[in-house]
C-alpha positions as a printed NumPy array, in Angstrom:
array([[ 11.379,  17.312,  -1.015],
       [  8.142,  18.24 ,   0.758],
       [  8.52 ,  21.893,  -0.189],
       [  9.005,  20.983,  -3.848],
       [  5.799,  18.935,  -3.737],
       [  3.923,  21.905,  -2.288],
       [  5.294,  24.347,  -4.87 ],
       [  4.867,  22.165,  -7.969],
       [  1.043,  22.104,  -8.394],
       [  0.65 ,  25.852,  -9.013],
       [  3.372,  25.612, -11.651],
       [  1.798,  22.575, -13.297],
       [ -1.741,  23.899, -13.226],
       [ -4.893,  22.004, -12.288],
       [ -4.561,  18.535, -13.77 ],
       [ -4.203,  14.911, -12.731],
       [ -0.413,  15.199, -12.378],
       [ -0.627,  18.122,  -9.967],
       [ -3.346,  16.35 ,  -7.995],
       [ -1.129,  13.269,  -7.668],
       [  1.575,  15.516,  -6.24 ],
       [ -0.972,  16.88 ,  -3.794],
       [ -1.726,  13.267,  -2.788],
       [  1.935,  12.926,  -1.8  ],
       [  1.841,  16.192,   0.172],
       [ -1.272,  15.172,   2.086],
       [  0.092,  11.666,   2.689],
       [  3.396,  13.001,   4.014],
       [  1.48 ,  15.364,   6.287],
       [ -0.629,  12.494,   7.643],
       [ -3.843,  13.785,   6.046],
       [ -4.847,  10.369,   4.765],
       [ -8.558,  11.111,   4.291],
       [ -7.723,  14.129,   2.123],
       [ -5.157,  12.069,   0.204],
       [ -7.813,   9.41 ,  -0.491],
       [-10.205,  12.14 ,  -1.621],
       [ -7.573,  13.497,  -4.018],
       [ -7.011,  10.017,  -5.456],
       [-10.763,   9.856,  -6.126],
       [-10.528,  13.209,  -7.924],
       [ -7.69 ,  11.907, -10.098],
       [ -9.742,   8.807, -10.879],
       [-12.647,  11.031, -11.924],
       [-10.361,  12.696, -14.464],
       [ -8.365,   9.76 , -15.806],
       [-10.526,   6.774, -14.94 ],
       [-10.016,   3.996, -12.454],
       [ -6.958,   1.863, -12.706],
       [ -5.262,  -0.679, -10.51 ],
       [ -2.48 ,   1.614,  -9.311],
       [ -4.836,   4.404,  -8.209],
       [ -7.135,   1.871,  -6.55 ],
       [ -4.148,   0.436,  -4.716],
       [ -3.012,   3.919,  -3.721],
       [ -6.438,   4.629,  -2.261],
       [ -6.273,   1.284,  -0.427],
       [ -3.05 ,   2.452,   1.213],
       [ -4.824,   5.527,   2.537],
       [ -7.51 ,   3.34 ,   4.091],
       [ -4.816,   1.208,   5.745],
       [ -3.398,   4.377,   7.289],
       [ -6.888,   5.344,   8.457],
       [ -7.244,   1.857,   9.992],
       [-10.202,   1.171,   7.7  ],
       [ -8.968,  -2.308,   6.951],
       [-12.157,  -3.728,   5.424],
       [-12.254,  -0.892,   2.888],
       [ -8.525,  -1.268,   2.26 ],
       [ -8.916,  -5.013,   1.675],
       [-11.828,  -4.513,  -0.737],
       [ -9.843,  -1.95 ,  -2.721],
       [ -6.713,  -4.116,  -2.765],
       [ -8.762,  -7.071,  -4.004],
       [-10.282,  -4.866,  -6.702],
       [ -6.819,  -3.671,  -7.771],
       [ -5.579,  -7.27 ,  -7.893],
       [ -8.509,  -8.238, -10.127],
       [ -7.855,  -5.265, -12.403],
       [ -4.134,  -5.947, -12.735],
       [ -3.02 ,  -9.263, -11.218],
       [  0.687,  -8.55 , -11.785],
       [  0.701,  -5.25 ,  -9.857],
       [  3.105,  -5.796,  -6.982],
       [  1.782,  -2.777,  -5.096],
       [ -1.201,  -4.892,  -4.113],
       [  1.146,  -7.261,  -2.277],
       [  2.413,  -4.342,  -0.203],
       [ -1.14 ,  -3.354,   0.667],
       [ -2.107,  -6.887,   1.7  ],
       [  1.034,  -7.138,   3.844],
       [  0.198,  -3.821,   5.501],
       [ -3.421,  -4.835,   6.1  ],
       [ -2.426,  -8.109,   7.757],
       [  0.334,  -6.458,   9.773],
       [ -2.014,  -3.775,  11.071],
       [ -4.701,  -6.376,  11.839],
       [ -2.162,  -8.551,  13.641],
       [ -3.068, -11.45 ,  11.362],
       [  0.383, -13.006,  11.172],
       [ -0.824, -16.231,   9.588],
       [ -2.367, -14.292,   6.692],
       [  0.76 , -12.149,   6.364],
       [  2.894, -15.282,   6.178],
       [  0.553, -16.689,   3.528],
       [  0.953, -13.554,   1.371],
       [  4.734, -13.948,   1.603],
       [  4.49 , -17.619,   0.667],
       [  2.11 , -16.907,  -2.223],
       [  4.434, -14.212,  -3.562],
       [  7.266, -16.717,  -3.568],
       [  5.207, -19.571,  -5.047],
       [  3.29 , -17.55 ,  -7.637],
       [  5.914, -15.045,  -8.748],
       [  9.216, -16.47 ,  -7.615],
       [  9.851, -13.43 ,  -5.421],
       [ 11.055, -13.619,  -1.861],
       [ 10.976, -10.757,   0.587],
       [ 13.953, -11.333,   2.882],
       [ 13.226, -11.217,   6.595],
       [ 15.566,  -8.217,   6.913],
       [ 13.32 ,  -6.241,   4.564],
       [ 10.396,  -6.529,   6.97 ],
       [ 11.957,  -3.952,   9.277],
       [  9.33 ,  -1.189,   9.141],
       [  7.604,  -0.456,  12.42 ],
       [  4.353,  -1.896,  11.059],
       [  6.016,  -5.338,  11.16 ],
       [  7.253,  -5.108,  14.778],
       [  4.661,  -7.546,  16.146],
       [  5.083,  -9.87 ,  13.164],
       [  8.852, -10.045,  13.778],
       [  8.103, -11.294,  17.289],
       [  5.667, -13.949,  16.063],
       [  6.137, -17.664,  15.423],
       [  5.072, -17.012,  11.818],
       [  8.054, -14.726,  11.309],
       [ 10.358, -17.377,  12.743],
       [  8.828, -19.802,  10.261],
       [  9.411, -17.366,   7.385],
       [ 13.046, -16.906,   8.414],
       [ 13.544, -20.661,   8.624],
       [ 11.955, -21.203,   5.209],
       [ 14.074, -18.441,   3.665],
       [ 17.531, -18.483,   5.253]])
């Protein structure tokens, strides 16, 4: 998969699609600052939209630049309130910050506002390790058996 991502841009030429593939390559290689820079280049070509703003927010989460990530996620949510990718970013921000109460609130809001429930078993990524040990996680499990 990674090799295909590396080989595709020269075939596609220099355009927004090939730059988005390069974002994936840089992200997979842990080059989050370069990935964020590439997202900015795509935005310069196609304009800002909620998905690209959210994608850039993810890069800032990975760089542990949580204030920037939060600002971008909030901007994406204002641009497109129904974009579920923003929920993922907010969950990641709160998990990385260790703000379990805020993470629980995002889960509750998702359920109340959109009728969607993330089962406790789906919060198994390493970023949620501390949350799974928290009283807030126990509360979430009890509220959503």
